[in-house]
C-alpha positions in Angstrom: -11.6 13.5 9.1 -10.2 14.3 5.7 -12.9 15.3 3.2 -10.7 15.3 0.1 -11.7 13.3 -3.0 -8.6 11.1 -2.6 -9.5 10.2 1.0 -13.0 9.2 -0.1 -11.6 6.9 -2.6 -9.0 5.4 -0.3 -8.8 1.9 1.1 -6.9 0.6 4.1 -5.4 -2.8 3.7 -3.6 -4.6 6.5 -1.5 -7.7 6.4 -1.9 -9.7 9.6 1.3 -11.0 11.2 3.4 -8.7 8.9 6.0 -6.6 10.6 6.8 -2.9 10.2 8.9 -2.0 7.1 7.8 -5.2 5.3 8.4 -3.5 1.9 12.1 -2.9 2.6 13.9 -5.7 0.8 17.2 -5.1 2.6 15.7 -5.7 6.0 14.8 -9.0 7.8 11.2 -7.8 8.1 10.8 -7.9 4.3 7.8 -10.0 3.2 7.8 -10.5 -0.6 4.2 -11.4 -1.1 2.8 -8.6 1.0 5.3 -6.1 -0.5 4.3 -7.0 -4.1 0.6 -6.8 -3.3 1.0 -3.4 -1.6 3.0 -2.0 -4.5 0.4 -3.4 -7.0 -2.4 -1.8 -5.0 -0.6 1.6 -4.8 0.1 1.8 -8.5 -3.5 0.9 -9.3 -4.8 3.6 -6.9 -2.5 6.2 -8.5 -3.7 5.3 -11.9 -7.4 5.2 -10.9 -7.0 8.7 -9.3 -5.1 10.4 -12.1 -1.8 10.5 -10.3 0.1 8.7 -13.1 
């Protein structure tokens, strides 16, 4: 188990019935809503943890 500060502040979000590589807008597996939500969450996490 990772004891780093970042790991303690992490959250795992899953998108049921969403295929692998859903963020790749050039693939048939792309899912716009899930990709936008995931990107929004990633940017918020970076900001909250001093990465940006």
